[in-house]
C-alpha positions in Angstrom: -7.0 -2.2 0.4 -6.5 -3.7 3.8 -6.7 -0.1 4.7 -6.3 -1.3 8.4 -7.4 1.3 11.0 -7.1 3.5 8.1 -3.9 5.9 8.3 -3.1 6.1 4.8 -6.4 7.2 3.4 -7.1 9.1 6.3 -3.6 11.3 5.9 -4.5 11.8 2.5 -8.2 12.9 2.8 -6.5 15.5 5.8 -3.2 16.6 3.0 -6.4 17.2 0.0 -9.6 18.2 0.9 -10.7 17.5 -2.6 -10.4 13.4 -2.0 -12.4 10.8 -0.7 -11.5 7.6 0.0 -12.9 4.1 0.5 -11.6 1.5 2.3 -11.1 -1.7 2.4 -10.5 -4.2 5.3 -11.6 -8.0 6.0 -11.5 -8.2 10.1 -14.3 -6.8 11.3 -12.5 -5.2 14.8 -10.3 -3.4 12.6 -13.1 -2.2 10.8 -15.2 -0.8 13.4 -11.7 0.8 15.1 -10.9 2.4 11.2 -14.8 4.0 11.5 -14.4 4.9 14.9 -11.0 7.0 12.9 -13.1 8.1 10.3 -15.5 10.0 12.6 -13.6 11.1 15.3 -11.4 13.4 12.0 -14.4 14.7 10.5 -14.8 12.6 7.7 -18.0 11.1 7.4 -18.9 13.3 4.5 -15.6 11.5 2.6 -14.6 8.6 3.9 -16.2 5.6 4.4 -15.1 2.0 5.5 -16.2 -2.0 4.0 -15.5 -4.9 5.1 -14.6 -7.2 2.1 -11.7 -9.8 1.1 -10.4 -7.8 -1.3 -9.0 -10.9 -2.8 -12.0 -13.2 -2.7 -14.8 -13.3 -6.2 -15.5 -10.2 -8.2 -18.8 -10.6 -7.4 -18.6 -10.4 -3.8 -16.5 -7.3 -3.8 -18.8 -5.9 -5.8 -21.2 -6.1 -3.4 -18.9 -5.3 -0.7 -19.0 -1.9 -2.2 -15.9 -2.0 -3.8 -16.2 -0.6 -7.6 -14.5 -1.9 -10.4 -12.6 0.6 -12.4 -13.6 3.7 -10.2 -10.1 5.1 -8.8 -7.8 7.1 -9.7 -5.7 6.1 -6.2 -5.3 2.2 -5.4 -3.3 1.6 -2.4 -3.1 -1.7 -1.5 -1.2 -3.0 1.9 -1.3 -6.9 1.9 -0.1 -9.0 4.4 3.6 -9.4 4.8 3.3 -13.3 5.6 0.5 -15.6 5.7 0.5 -16.4 9.8 2.2 -16.2 13.0 5.4 -13.9 13.2 8.6 -12.8 11.6 10.5 -15.1 11.9 14.5 -13.6 12.7 16.2 -16.2 10.6 15.8 -14.6 7.6 15.8 -18.1 5.3 12.8 -18.6 7.7 11.0 -15.1 7.2 11.0 -15.3 4.0 9.3 -18.4 3.7 6.4 -16.8 5.6 5.8 -14.2 3.3 2.5 -14.5 1.3 3.4 -16.9 -1.6 3.3 -15.8 -5.0 -0.4 -16.8 -6.1 -1.9 -14.9 -3.1 0.3 -11.7 -3.5 -0.6 -11.9 -7.5 -4.4 -11.6 -6.5 -4.0 -8.4 -4.7 -1.9 -6.7 -7.5 -5.0 -8.2 -9.7 -7.5 -6.9 -7.4 -5.6 -3.8 -7.6 -5.9 -3.0 -11.2 -9.4 -4.1 -11.4 -10.7 -1.6 -8.8 -8.3 1.0 -11.2 -9.9 3.6 -13.3 -8.2 4.0 -16.8 -4.6 6.0 -16.2 -4.7 5.2 -12.0 -1.9 4.6 -10.2 -1.5 1.5 -7.4 0.8 2.2 -4.6 1.8 -1.4 -3.0 4.1 -1.6 0.3 5.9 -4.8 0.3 9.1 -6.1 1.9 11.9 -6.8 -0.4 12.1 -10.4 -0.5 8.8 -10.0 -2.4 10.0 -7.7 -4.9 9.9 -10.0 -7.5 7.0 -11.0 -7.2 5.6 -7.5 -6.9 7.0 -6.7 -9.9 6.2 -9.4 -12.2 2.2 -9.4 -11.2 3.0 -5.3 -11.7 5.0 -5.2 -15.3 2.5 -7.7 -16.6 -0.9 -5.4 -15.8 0.7 -1.6 -15.7 2.9 0.6 -17.2 5.5 3.3 -15.4 6.0 1.1 -13.0 8.0 2.8 -10.3 10.3 1.0 -7.4 11.3 3.0 -4.3 13.6 1.7 -1.9 13.8 2.4 1.4 16.8 1.7 4.0 17.0 1.7 7.5 19.9 3.9 7.1 22.1 5.5 4.7 24.1 2.0 2.9 22.6 -0.3 4.6 20.4 -2.4 2.6 16.1 -2.0 1.9 13.7 -3.7 4.0 10.8 -2.2 2.5 10.3 -1.5 -1.8 6.6 1.6 -2.5 6.3 0.0 -6.1 3.6 2.0 -8.5 2.3 1.7 -11.7 0.1 3.6 -14.0 -2.9 1.7 -15.7 -2.7 1.9 -19.0 0.5 3.4 -19.4 2.9 1.9 -21.4 5.8 3.6 -20.3 9.3 2.0 -19.0 10.4 1.2 -15.6 12.1 3.6 -13.4 14.0 2.1 -10.4 14.8 5.6 -7.8 17.7 5.7 -5.4 17.2 4.1 -1.9 15.8 6.9 0.5 17.3 6.1 4.6 14.3 6.4 7.5 16.9 7.1 10.3 19.9 9.4 10.5 23.0 7.9 10.8 23.4 7.1 14.5 20.6 6.0 17.0 16.8 6.1 16.1 15.8 9.9 15.0 14.0 9.9 11.7 16.3 11.3 9.0 14.8 15.0 8.5 12.6 14.3 5.3 10.8 11.5 6.9 10.4 13.4 10.4 8.5 15.9 8.7 6.5 13.9 6.2 5.5 11.7 10.0 4.3 14.8 11.6 2.5 16.3 8.8 4.6 18.9 7.2 5.4 17.4 4.3 4.7 14.4 1.4 6.5 12.1 0.2 7.1 13.0 -3.5 8.4 9.7 -5.7 
């Protein structure tokens, strides 16, 4: 959901030949790029992209091709802010993040699409973690939070949040992981391997 040009889904498909995927995106130009990426990577038999407003009416999502209770894994990448560019000032940046009601609609739609026992994974900036957790804990169990920091010892800028539909297991807060080496712009070995396609993010 919010697939963009398809990076996350297509990487998953390349790693696991047993997977199939539906990519949902509302921007028609981006949908065209995602479709081209599916073709260029030889994944036409295993992936489709649909034009859909994932937080629109359920009937519209179904008409676009998004199934109810139909997916073992739902990955969502909601817009980080409603409009404009993220402000440098932390207060202004926080104000521009998608409001709580809209973000909760993303969570609700993801829950509707996930099959029983399926996982839902969101990536989002840490200022909205409270809203994410409120929405996830209402609808999922086994909620797991992975904070991602730029470097060791620095505050987390992003979080990965995963929930399991129908689970009653408690919340788990994992140790943070640093994306970069302590100095310079080089990625930490764990993430360098992930970005080069030789390893997976296990969490």
